[in-house]
C-alpha positions in Angstrom: -35.0 87.3 -198.5 -37.2 87.6 -201.5 -36.4 83.9 -202.3 -37.6 82.9 -198.8 -40.8 84.9 -199.3 -41.4 83.2 -202.6 -40.8 79.8 -201.0 -43.5 80.4 -198.4 -45.9 81.7 -201.1 -45.9 85.4 -200.2 -44.3 86.4 -203.6 -45.7 84.9 -206.8 -43.6 83.7 -209.7 -44.2 86.8 -211.8 -43.0 89.2 -209.0 -40.0 86.9 -208.3 -39.0 87.1 -212.0 -39.3 90.9 -211.9 -37.2 91.0 -208.8 -34.5 88.8 -210.3 -34.4 90.9 -213.5 -33.9 94.1 -211.5 -31.2 92.6 -209.2 -29.2 91.1 -212.0 -29.5 94.0 -214.4 -26.2 94.6 -216.0 -25.7 98.4 -216.1 -23.3 100.5 -218.2 -22.5 104.1 -217.8 -24.8 106.4 -219.7 -23.5 109.5 -221.4 -25.4 112.8 -221.3 -26.7 112.6 -224.9 -28.1 109.1 -224.3 -30.0 110.2 -221.2 -31.5 113.1 -223.1 -32.4 110.8 -226.0 -34.2 108.4 -223.6 -36.2 111.2 -222.2 -37.1 112.7 -225.6 -38.0 109.3 -226.9 -40.5 108.9 -224.0 -41.9 112.4 -224.9 -41.6 113.7 -221.3 -40.1 116.8 -219.8 -37.1 116.8 -217.5 -39.4 117.4 -214.6 -41.5 114.4 -215.4 -38.4 112.2 -216.1 -37.0 113.3 -212.7 -40.3 112.4 -210.9 -40.3 108.9 -212.6 -36.7 108.4 -211.5 -37.4 109.7 -208.0 -34.7 112.4 -208.3 -34.7 116.2 -208.7 -35.1 118.2 -211.8 -31.7 119.7 -211.3 -30.1 116.3 -211.2 -31.6 115.3 -214.5 -30.5 118.7 -216.0 -26.9 118.0 -214.7 -27.0 114.5 -216.2 -28.0 115.8 -219.6 -25.3 118.5 -219.7 -22.6 116.2 -218.3 -22.0 118.0 -215.0 -23.0 114.8 -213.0 -23.2 111.1 -213.8 -26.1 108.9 -212.7 -25.1 106.0 -210.4 -26.6 103.3 -208.2 -30.4 102.9 -208.5 -30.8 105.8 -210.9 -28.3 104.2 -213.3 -30.1 100.9 -213.1 -33.5 102.6 -213.8 -32.0 104.4 -216.8 -30.7 101.1 -218.2 -34.1 99.5 -217.6 -35.8 102.4 -219.4 -33.4 102.0 -222.3 -34.1 98.3 -222.6 -37.9 98.2 -221.9 -39.2 101.7 -222.2 -40.5 104.2 -219.6 -43.6 102.0 -219.0 -41.3 99.4 -217.3 -40.8 101.7 -214.3 -44.3 103.2 -214.1 
């Protein structure tokens, strides 16, 4: 669908590259200590990190202690943050 919108001129080349990068982002599982390290490197609280990832504070807390594993879009966003920094998702 995005390709069709690009072909008719409704999505520019830059946005199309961003879309492609997000769709084809290879993701790997992220252990609790790596999630915490990402957050601390960004100098944000768990609450702010949760807001950026569009999840709850308790979810971030559970990720960081290993009670829960991120998956789907959250895992993709965490991998993107690891590669490009928190600014990539703001």
